[in-house]
Biopython code that builds the backbone (N, CA, C, O; Angstrom):
import numpy as np
from Bio.PDB.StructureBuilder import StructureBuilder

atoms = [
    (1, "UNK", "N", (218.170, 154.212, 162.848)),
    (1, "UNK", "CA", (216.809, 153.981, 163.117)),
    (1, "UNK", "C", (215.962, 153.619, 161.617)),
    (1, "UNK", "O", (216.239, 154.471, 160.773)),
    (2, "UNK", "N", (215.335, 152.924, 161.281)),
    (2, "UNK", "CA", (214.791, 153.073, 160.354)),
    (2, "UNK", "C", (213.782, 153.751, 160.037)),
    (2, "UNK", "O", (212.971, 153.865, 160.956)),
    (3, "UNK", "N", (213.480, 154.317, 158.954)),
    (3, "UNK", "CA", (212.602, 154.923, 158.618)),
    (3, "UNK", "C", (210.544, 154.820, 159.604)),
    (3, "UNK", "O", (209.812, 155.648, 160.147)),
    (4, "UNK", "N", (210.461, 153.244, 159.293)),
    (4, "UNK", "CA", (209.350, 152.905, 159.785)),
    (4, "UNK", "C", (209.462, 153.275, 161.321)),
    (4, "UNK", "O", (208.692, 154.107, 161.799)),
    (5, "UNK", "N", (210.392, 152.674, 162.058)),
    (5, "UNK", "CA", (210.618, 153.264, 163.486)),
    (5, "UNK", "C", (210.470, 154.619, 163.986)),
    (5, "UNK", "O", (209.964, 155.175, 164.962)),
    (6, "UNK", "N", (211.032, 154.896, 163.060)),
    (6, "UNK", "CA", (211.230, 156.965, 163.175)),
    (6, "UNK", "C", (210.069, 157.569, 163.185)),
    (6, "UNK", "O", (209.748, 158.431, 164.003)),
    (7, "UNK", "N", (209.277, 157.090, 162.143)),
    (7, "UNK", "CA", (207.659, 157.536, 162.039)),
    (7, "UNK", "C", (206.928, 156.970, 163.329)),
    (7, "UNK", "O", (206.057, 157.649, 163.873)),
    (8, "UNK", "N", (207.303, 155.669, 163.835)),
    (8, "UNK", "CA", (206.424, 155.457, 164.651)),
    (8, "UNK", "C", (206.735, 156.189, 166.036)),
    (8, "UNK", "O", (205.904, 156.607, 166.844)),
    (9, "UNK", "N", (208.031, 156.243, 166.114)),
    (9, "UNK", "CA", (208.498, 157.327, 167.402)),
    (9, "UNK", "C", (208.278, 158.631, 167.246)),
    (9, "UNK", "O", (208.543, 159.234, 168.286)),
    (10, "UNK", "N", (207.913, 159.307, 166.402)),
    (10, "UNK", "CA", (207.308, 160.622, 166.026)),
    (10, "UNK", "C", (205.740, 160.542, 166.445)),
    (10, "UNK", "O", (205.342, 161.089, 167.473)),
    (11, "UNK", "N", (204.910, 159.846, 165.607)),
    (11, "UNK", "CA", (203.704, 159.559, 165.889)),
    (11, "UNK", "C", (203.589, 159.639, 167.529)),
    (11, "UNK", "O", (203.528, 160.723, 168.109)),
    (12, "UNK", "N", (203.567, 158.392, 168.204)),
    (12, "UNK", "CA", (203.716, 158.451, 169.707)),
    (12, "UNK", "C", (204.518, 159.613, 170.594)),
    (12, "UNK", "O", (204.332, 159.745, 171.804)),
    (13, "UNK", "N", (205.403, 160.404, 169.848)),
    (13, "UNK", "CA", (205.847, 161.424, 170.690)),
    (13, "UNK", "C", (205.064, 162.843, 170.373)),
    (13, "UNK", "O", (205.367, 163.841, 171.027)),
    (14, "UNK", "N", (204.170, 162.896, 169.474)),
    (14, "UNK", "CA", (203.049, 163.798, 169.065)),
    (14, "UNK", "C", (201.920, 163.538, 168.845)),
    (14, "UNK", "O", (201.127, 164.231, 168.208)),
    (15, "UNK", "N", (201.664, 162.179, 169.512)),
    (15, "UNK", "CA", (200.226, 161.819, 169.954)),
    (15, "UNK", "C", (198.926, 162.879, 170.673)),
    (15, "UNK", "O", (197.735, 163.086, 170.438)),
    (16, "UNK", "N", (199.751, 163.277, 171.465)),
    (16, "UNK", "CA", (198.845, 164.381, 172.598)),
    (16, "UNK", "C", (198.243, 165.428, 171.797)),
    (16, "UNK", "O", (197.167, 165.951, 172.088)),
    (17, "UNK", "N", (199.068, 165.783, 170.604)),
    (17, "UNK", "CA", (199.108, 167.140, 169.854)),
    (17, "UNK", "C", (198.291, 166.424, 168.276)),
    (17, "UNK", "O", (198.342, 167.036, 167.209)),
    (18, "UNK", "N", (197.705, 165.294, 168.404)),
    (18, "UNK", "CA", (197.432, 165.079, 167.024)),
    (18, "UNK", "C", (198.387, 164.923, 166.002)),
    (18, "UNK", "O", (198.314, 165.353, 164.851)),
    (19, "UNK", "N", (199.284, 164.274, 166.520)),
    (19, "UNK", "CA", (200.432, 163.795, 165.333)),
    (19, "UNK", "C", (201.518, 164.870, 165.164)),
    (19, "UNK", "O", (202.699, 164.527, 165.112)),
    (20, "UNK", "N", (201.226, 165.909, 165.093)),
    (20, "UNK", "CA", (202.353, 166.815, 165.174)),
    (20, "UNK", "C", (202.131, 167.764, 163.938)),
    (20, "UNK", "O", (201.110, 167.505, 163.300)),
    (21, "UNK", "N", (202.750, 168.616, 163.566)),
    (21, "UNK", "CA", (202.240, 169.304, 162.521)),
    (21, "UNK", "C", (203.053, 169.154, 161.311)),
    (21, "UNK", "O", (204.232, 168.803, 161.283)),
    (22, "UNK", "N", (202.191, 169.499, 160.160)),
    (22, "UNK", "CA", (202.253, 169.531, 159.132)),
    (22, "UNK", "C", (203.849, 170.137, 158.602)),
    (22, "UNK", "O", (204.120, 170.142, 157.401)),
    (23, "UNK", "N", (204.340, 170.384, 159.121)),
    (23, "UNK", "CA", (205.905, 171.323, 159.059)),
    (23, "UNK", "C", (206.793, 170.375, 159.152)),
    (23, "UNK", "O", (207.723, 170.042, 158.416)),
    (24, "UNK", "N", (206.348, 169.932, 160.266)),
    (24, "UNK", "CA", (207.790, 168.769, 161.040)),
    (24, "UNK", "C", (207.739, 167.657, 160.361)),
    (24, "UNK", "O", (208.672, 166.932, 160.013)),
    (25, "UNK", "N", (206.442, 167.528, 160.157)),
    (25, "UNK", "CA", (206.462, 165.492, 159.473)),
    (25, "UNK", "C", (207.232, 165.921, 158.229)),
    (25, "UNK", "O", (208.108, 165.174, 157.794)),
    (26, "UNK", "N", (206.869, 167.459, 157.434)),
    (26, "UNK", "CA", (207.841, 167.579, 156.003)),
    (26, "UNK", "C", (209.313, 167.572, 155.846)),
    (26, "UNK", "O", (210.051, 167.134, 154.964)),
    (27, "UNK", "N", (209.599, 168.424, 157.391)),
    (27, "UNK", "CA", (211.238, 168.224, 157.426)),
    (27, "UNK", "C", (211.567, 167.037, 158.353)),
    (27, "UNK", "O", (212.704, 166.594, 158.191)),
    (28, "UNK", "N", (210.953, 166.540, 159.116)),
    (28, "UNK", "CA", (211.614, 165.489, 158.929)),
    (28, "UNK", "C", (211.404, 163.836, 158.451)),
    (28, "UNK", "O", (212.008, 162.820, 158.796)),
    (29, "UNK", "N", (210.547, 164.001, 157.736)),
    (29, "UNK", "CA", (210.535, 162.368, 156.833)),
    (29, "UNK", "C", (210.442, 162.913, 155.377)),
    (29, "UNK", "O", (210.705, 162.128, 154.467)),
    (30, "UNK", "N", (210.022, 164.435, 155.028)),
    (30, "UNK", "CA", (210.423, 164.508, 153.333)),
    (30, "UNK", "C", (208.984, 164.012, 152.368)),
    (30, "UNK", "O", (209.169, 163.699, 151.192)),
    (31, "UNK", "N", (207.865, 163.979, 152.838)),
    (31, "UNK", "CA", (207.040, 164.114, 152.489)),
    (31, "UNK", "C", (205.738, 164.455, 153.045)),
    (31, "UNK", "O", (205.753, 164.338, 154.270)),
    (32, "UNK", "N", (204.709, 164.806, 152.616)),
    (32, "UNK", "CA", (203.131, 165.775, 153.447)),
    (32, "UNK", "C", (202.819, 164.810, 154.082)),
    (32, "UNK", "O", (203.016, 163.612, 153.882)),
    (33, "UNK", "N", (202.196, 165.474, 155.060)),
    (33, "UNK", "CA", (201.519, 164.823, 156.450)),
    (33, "UNK", "C", (200.637, 163.693, 155.400)),
    (33, "UNK", "O", (201.001, 162.522, 155.504)),
    (34, "UNK", "N", (199.747, 163.927, 154.618)),
    (34, "UNK", "CA", (198.780, 162.973, 154.008)),
    (34, "UNK", "C", (199.145, 161.822, 153.725)),
    (34, "UNK", "O", (198.373, 160.864, 153.739)),
    (35, "UNK", "N", (201.032, 161.712, 153.267)),
    (35, "UNK", "CA", (201.163, 160.338, 153.162)),
    (35, "UNK", "C", (201.874, 159.858, 154.053)),
    (35, "UNK", "O", (202.191, 158.669, 154.012)),
    (36, "UNK", "N", (202.380, 160.894, 155.307)),
    (36, "UNK", "CA", (202.573, 160.527, 156.618)),
    (36, "UNK", "C", (201.753, 159.703, 157.108)),
    (36, "UNK", "O", (202.168, 158.556, 157.281)),
    (37, "UNK", "N", (200.255, 160.051, 157.504)),
    (37, "UNK", "CA", (199.323, 159.665, 157.950)),
    (37, "UNK", "C", (198.725, 158.001, 157.221)),
    (37, "UNK", "O", (198.180, 157.104, 157.864)),
    (38, "UNK", "N", (198.987, 157.996, 155.992)),
    (38, "UNK", "CA", (198.367, 156.887, 155.115)),
    (38, "UNK", "C", (199.257, 155.729, 155.507)),
    (38, "UNK", "O", (198.826, 154.658, 155.934)),
    (39, "UNK", "N", (200.853, 156.100, 155.285)),
    (39, "UNK", "CA", (201.806, 155.064, 155.832)),
    (39, "UNK", "C", (201.691, 154.868, 157.171)),
    (39, "UNK", "O", (201.533, 153.687, 157.481)),
    (40, "UNK", "N", (201.723, 155.732, 158.152)),
    (40, "UNK", "CA", (201.399, 154.916, 159.563)),
    (40, "UNK", "C", (200.300, 154.219, 159.818)),
    (40, "UNK", "O", (200.430, 153.288, 160.612)),
    (41, "UNK", "N", (199.049, 154.455, 159.273)),
    (41, "UNK", "CA", (197.711, 154.089, 159.585)),
    (41, "UNK", "C", (198.558, 152.028, 159.163)),
    (41, "UNK", "O", (198.398, 151.055, 159.900)),
    (42, "UNK", "N", (199.390, 152.045, 157.762)),
    (42, "UNK", "CA", (199.374, 151.035, 157.014)),
    (42, "UNK", "C", (200.524, 150.249, 157.728)),
    (42, "UNK", "O", (200.691, 149.052, 157.494)),
    (43, "UNK", "N", (201.519, 151.126, 158.831)),
    (43, "UNK", "CA", (202.454, 150.585, 159.378)),
    (43, "UNK", "C", (201.576, 149.978, 160.558)),
    (43, "UNK", "O", (201.818, 148.813, 160.877)),
    (44, "UNK", "N", (200.329, 150.843, 161.399)),
    (44, "UNK", "CA", (200.274, 149.730, 162.704)),
    (44, "UNK", "C", (199.533, 148.526, 162.411)),
    (44, "UNK", "O", (199.613, 147.566, 163.178)),
    (45, "UNK", "N", (198.782, 148.486, 161.315)),
    (45, "UNK", "CA", (197.958, 147.190, 160.885)),
    (45, "UNK", "C", (199.043, 146.026, 160.936)),
    (45, "UNK", "O", (198.831, 144.814, 160.969)),
    (46, "UNK", "N", (200.393, 146.776, 160.933)),
    (46, "UNK", "CA", (201.328, 145.420, 160.648)),
    (46, "UNK", "C", (201.509, 144.451, 162.482)),
    (46, "UNK", "O", (201.299, 145.073, 163.523)),
    (47, "UNK", "N", (201.877, 143.069, 162.484)),
    (47, "UNK", "CA", (202.602, 142.813, 163.933)),
    (47, "UNK", "C", (203.633, 143.323, 164.358)),
    (47, "UNK", "O", (204.004, 143.329, 165.532)),
    (48, "UNK", "N", (204.334, 143.928, 163.159)),
    (48, "UNK", "CA", (205.742, 144.276, 164.234)),
    (48, "UNK", "C", (205.823, 145.555, 165.307)),
    (48, "UNK", "O", (206.772, 146.045, 165.921)),
    (49, "UNK", "N", (204.502, 145.850, 165.258)),
    (49, "UNK", "CA", (204.637, 146.786, 166.562)),
    (49, "UNK", "C", (203.747, 146.348, 167.764)),
    (49, "UNK", "O", (202.887, 146.965, 168.392)),
    (50, "UNK", "N", (204.176, 145.231, 167.866)),
    (50, "UNK", "CA", (203.645, 144.589, 168.731)),
    (50, "UNK", "C", (204.112, 144.903, 170.301)),
    (50, "UNK", "O", (203.542, 144.295, 171.207)),
    (51, "UNK", "N", (205.146, 145.852, 170.594)),
    (51, "UNK", "CA", (205.600, 145.959, 171.639)),
    (51, "UNK", "C", (204.707, 147.704, 171.693)),
    (51, "UNK", "O", (205.143, 148.538, 172.488)),
    (52, "UNK", "N", (203.843, 147.956, 171.047)),
    (52, "UNK", "CA", (203.119, 148.978, 171.651)),
    (52, "UNK", "C", (202.091, 148.442, 171.824)),
    (52, "UNK", "O", (201.767, 147.401, 171.254)),
    (53, "UNK", "N", (201.293, 149.149, 172.763)),
    (53, "UNK", "CA", (200.088, 148.611, 173.620)),
    (53, "UNK", "C", (198.498, 148.806, 172.605)),
    (53, "UNK", "O", (198.155, 149.578, 171.709)),
    (54, "UNK", "N", (197.803, 147.585, 173.372)),
    (54, "UNK", "CA", (196.675, 148.213, 171.908)),
    (54, "UNK", "C", (196.009, 149.198, 172.177)),
    (54, "UNK", "O", (195.579, 149.646, 171.114)),
    (55, "UNK", "N", (195.526, 150.069, 173.403)),
    (55, "UNK", "CA", (195.526, 151.243, 173.686)),
    (55, "UNK", "C", (196.297, 152.029, 172.586)),
    (55, "UNK", "O", (195.724, 152.443, 171.578)),
    (56, "UNK", "N", (197.255, 152.165, 172.758)),
    (56, "UNK", "CA", (198.464, 153.386, 172.084)),
    (56, "UNK", "C", (198.144, 153.065, 170.449)),
    (56, "UNK", "O", (198.027, 154.098, 169.790)),
    (57, "UNK", "N", (198.016, 152.060, 169.840)),
    (57, "UNK", "CA", (197.574, 151.799, 168.643)),
    (57, "UNK", "C", (196.482, 152.430, 168.256)),
    (57, "UNK", "O", (196.599, 153.393, 167.498)),
    (58, "UNK", "N", (194.970, 151.927, 168.787)),
    (58, "UNK", "CA", (193.821, 152.511, 168.997)),
    (58, "UNK", "C", (194.174, 153.993, 168.670)),
    (58, "UNK", "O", (194.007, 154.604, 167.614)),
    (59, "UNK", "N", (194.637, 154.359, 169.702)),
    (59, "UNK", "CA", (195.176, 156.346, 169.402)),
    (59, "UNK", "C", (195.604, 156.824, 168.158)),
    (59, "UNK", "O", (195.168, 157.711, 167.425)),
    (60, "UNK", "N", (196.824, 155.829, 168.049)),
    (60, "UNK", "CA", (197.315, 156.444, 166.696)),
    (60, "UNK", "C", (196.727, 156.153, 165.520)),
    (60, "UNK", "O", (197.177, 156.660, 164.493)),
    (61, "UNK", "N", (196.058, 155.628, 165.497)),
    (61, "UNK", "CA", (195.266, 154.870, 164.353)),
    (61, "UNK", "C", (193.893, 156.000, 164.211)),
    (61, "UNK", "O", (193.512, 156.526, 163.165)),
    (62, "UNK", "N", (193.385, 156.154, 165.404)),
    (62, "UNK", "CA", (192.597, 157.296, 164.937)),
    (62, "UNK", "C", (192.762, 158.522, 165.047)),
    (62, "UNK", "O", (191.795, 159.278, 164.947)),
    (63, "UNK", "N", (194.353, 159.109, 165.337)),
    (63, "UNK", "CA", (194.593, 160.270, 164.373)),
    (63, "UNK", "C", (194.842, 160.306, 163.121)),
    (63, "UNK", "O", (194.444, 161.147, 162.315)),
    (64, "UNK", "N", (195.783, 159.013, 162.852)),
    (64, "UNK", "CA", (195.797, 159.035, 161.322)),
    (64, "UNK", "C", (194.235, 158.963, 160.673)),
    (64, "UNK", "O", (194.068, 159.815, 159.800)),
    (65, "UNK", "N", (193.437, 158.380, 160.853)),
    (65, "UNK", "CA", (191.864, 158.422, 160.449)),
    (65, "UNK", "C", (191.683, 159.790, 160.412)),
    (65, "UNK", "O", (191.395, 160.254, 159.309)),
    (66, "UNK", "N", (191.804, 160.740, 161.576)),
    (66, "UNK", "CA", (191.337, 162.009, 161.481)),
    (66, "UNK", "C", (192.093, 162.796, 160.618)),
    (66, "UNK", "O", (191.510, 163.788, 160.181)),
    (67, "UNK", "N", (193.378, 162.590, 160.217)),
    (67, "UNK", "CA", (194.101, 163.403, 159.458)),
    (67, "UNK", "C", (193.934, 163.132, 158.222)),
    (67, "UNK", "O", (193.798, 163.969, 157.330)),
    (68, "UNK", "N", (193.932, 161.992, 158.101)),
    (68, "UNK", "CA", (193.335, 161.579, 156.918)),
    (68, "UNK", "C", (191.800, 161.874, 156.468)),
    (68, "UNK", "O", (191.580, 161.398, 155.354)),
    (69, "UNK", "N", (191.015, 162.337, 156.872)),
    (69, "UNK", "CA", (189.593, 162.618, 157.250)),
    (69, "UNK", "C", (188.748, 160.905, 156.864)),
    (69, "UNK", "O", (187.873, 160.516, 156.090)),
    (70, "UNK", "N", (189.206, 160.586, 157.412)),
    (70, "UNK", "CA", (188.248, 158.690, 157.018)),
    (70, "UNK", "C", (186.949, 158.861, 158.140)),
    (70, "UNK", "O", (187.133, 159.087, 159.336)),
    (71, "UNK", "N", (185.855, 158.734, 157.620)),
    (71, "UNK", "CA", (184.741, 158.600, 158.410)),
    (71, "UNK", "C", (185.299, 157.295, 159.739)),
    (71, "UNK", "O", (186.190, 156.450, 159.650)),
    (72, "UNK", "N", (184.520, 157.548, 160.688)),
    (72, "UNK", "CA", (185.338, 156.325, 161.937)),
    (72, "UNK", "C", (184.165, 155.342, 161.850)),
    (72, "UNK", "O", (183.101, 155.955, 161.938)),
    (73, "UNK", "N", (184.031, 154.218, 161.727)),
    (73, "UNK", "CA", (182.692, 153.141, 162.138)),
    (73, "UNK", "C", (183.261, 152.814, 162.933)),
    (73, "UNK", "O", (184.440, 152.476, 162.828)),
    (74, "UNK", "N", (182.434, 152.810, 164.257)),
    (74, "UNK", "CA", (182.876, 151.856, 165.444)),
    (74, "UNK", "C", (181.269, 150.999, 165.897)),
    (74, "UNK", "O", (180.180, 151.572, 165.911)),
    (75, "UNK", "N", (181.415, 150.055, 166.115)),
    (75, "UNK", "CA", (180.426, 149.013, 166.547)),
    (75, "UNK", "C", (179.782, 149.592, 167.761)),
    (75, "UNK", "O", (180.548, 150.066, 168.601)),
    (76, "UNK", "N", (178.431, 149.635, 168.004)),
    (76, "UNK", "CA", (178.237, 150.002, 168.866)),
    (76, "UNK", "C", (176.878, 149.846, 169.595)),
    (76, "UNK", "O", (176.712, 150.351, 170.705)),
]
sb = StructureBuilder()
sb.init_structure("model")
sb.init_model(0)
sb.init_chain("A")
sb.init_seg("    ")
for serial, (resi, resn, name, xyz) in enumerate(atoms, 1):
    if name == "N":
        sb.init_residue(resn, " ", resi, " ")
    sb.init_atom(name, np.array(xyz, "f"), 0.0, 1.0, " ", f" {name:<3s}", serial, name[0])
structure = sb.get_structure()
């Protein structure tokens, strides 16, 4: 499994717990959590992950934004 797929799988597995512990991310991928969520957010914006439902992509993107402390702006 390539690293990108492993990151997506990890995020999906840990989505109910806000993306997983920083320590587990570092052990699994060898990068700090901030880099993990920055890269994950970029991965989720590509069409490669079309097998994920739109709801799941939104859920994972929201987790990335929270973990990166990015203000969320939603039209409404």
